[in-house]
N, C-alpha and C positions, 0 to 999 in steps of 0.2 A: 231236749230240745232247748232248753237254756243254754247248755252245753254248746249244742249246735250252732245258735245263733252267737253266742258269744266269740265261738272261734272264728266264723264267718266275719265278724264285725273286726276281730283282729287282722286279718288275713286283708279284708277290704282297706281298712284304715293303713296297713302297712304296704299295700299295693298303691296305695294314692300317694302316701308320701314318698314312695320311692318314684314314681312317676312326675311329682311336683320336681323332686330334687335333679331327676334326670333332664330335666328340659333345659337345651340350649338355644338361644337367640342369638341371630346374627340380623345384620343389614349390612347394605351395599353404602360405603361412604366415598363419594365419588372425589376425584381431583381434577380438575379444571386447569390447565395453565395458560394464559394469552400471551404471547410474546410479539412485539411490534418491531419489524425490521425494516430497515431501509436496504434495495438492493446495492451492492457496492459498484461503484463504476468508476471507469479512468477515463477523463477527456482528454485530446489531444493536446499537447504542447508544442514548442519549437524552438529553434538556434538558427540565427541566420548572423552572418558577418560579411562584411565587405571592407573593400581597398586594403588589403594585407598586402605587403612588397614580398617579391619571392627571395628564397633562399634566409627568411627569417623564422625564428621560432616564437609564439606569441604565450604568455600566460592569460586566459580568459576565464577568470573565475564566474561561477552560477550569479545571475544576479536578479536576487527575489525582489529587488526595489524599482527594477526597470529603468536605471540609470543609463547602461549602456556606455560607462565611459571608464571601467575597471581594466580594459584591455591594456598589455604591457608588452612592449614597448611601442610606442607610438612612433613609428618612422616614417609613413608617408602622409600623416596629419589627415589622412582619408578612413584611417580605420575607424570603425562603427559596430556595434551587435546589438540583436535584439535576443531576448531570453524571454519565452513565454513558457508559463509554468503548467504541468499538466495538472490539471483538477482532478482530486480523487473524493467522492462521496460516498457516504455512508451512515451508519448508525453514528449519532452523535457519543464521543465518547468511547468509541472500541478502538481497541488495538488492531493493526492492521501490519502485515508484513508487505514491504513494498521491495521490490527487486529491478533493476535495470540492466538490461543488455545494452552495451554499447559497443560501436564500430572502432579499430584502430587504424583503419585505412578506408580511405574514399577514392573511388575511381573518378576522373575527370569526365566529363560530357564529350570530348574527343578523346578518341580512343587512343592516340599516342601521347595524351598528358600523362606524365608520371604520377604515382599515386601521393595524395596527401595523407600524410603520416599525421595521427590524432593520438594524444595521451591525455591521462587523468590523473589528478592528486585530490588532496583532502578537501580542497574549495571548488571543486569540480559539479558538485551535487550540492542539492541544498533542499531540505523539507521544511513546512510549515503553515500556520493560516496565515491568510491574505493580512499583510501590514506586520507579521514575525510576532513572536521572536521564532528566527531562523536556526536550524541547524545544517551544518554543513559537512559533506562526507564524501569519501572516494566511491562512485557507484562501481568501480572492479573491488570493493571489499567485500561484497556480498549482501545479503538481504539487512534491509533497515527496519525495525520495530518503530511504527510512528502512531500516534494517538489521534483521532479525528476531530478532537476537540467538539466543536459544535457541528460535527456532520460533513466538515470541508476540510482538505487541506491543498497544497498546492507542493509540487516538486518540478526543480529548474534542474536542467544537465547543461554544461557548458565543457567542452573538449579544450585542451589546450592544444595548439596546432604549431606543426613546423611547414612551412609551404617548399614547395620545391625549387632549385634554382634554374636556371636557363630556359625560362617557359617564353614559345614564340608569341604567344599571344594571352590575352585575359581569359582565364579557365573557369567555367563553374563547375565546383564539386558538390554531389548530392548523396544522401545516405540517410541511416535513420537509426534512433535507438528504439528499444522497447521498454516502457514503463507497464510492469506487471505488480497488481495487489491483490492481498486476499486475508479475510478475515483469519485473525487467531483466535482458535477456540479456546476459552478460559477452561483451567482446571481446578475444580474443588478443593 
């Protein structure tokens, strides 16, 4: 009997040690990440010019400072333009890709009016925070990667214009550029 009890003691001890060694404990370790974000928005800007002479090509650079005095040449003495920046707002410090679709011809309000030719160069568009510094670029050269700094930048667009000759009356031309912005997703 002693022998049986001794064997049972060994079996129970071995089984107890085995079950103690075989226990694996697990716990859920949750991850929670909260990201604050601002919706990316593009506000309307605009370009307006007046007093141009017929048959003349004008160089009109983007005007982030709002001076309206950089038009060249000054033929009539009446040439003036305004260049209001389109406002892009979003996450402060975020990189954004900005694309601009620009027209190369504008039709006149009068159907018989010849088209107005527009061209663009390295000073035809600019971006930057209000007050600067500004980066000038050709809006036809493809998307620009810009940083939103404090959450807002402005984009200005201004075409170079060649006016038609032999106009019978003063003609108003209208058209549109499209400013598109999208966040650039960072890669780790």
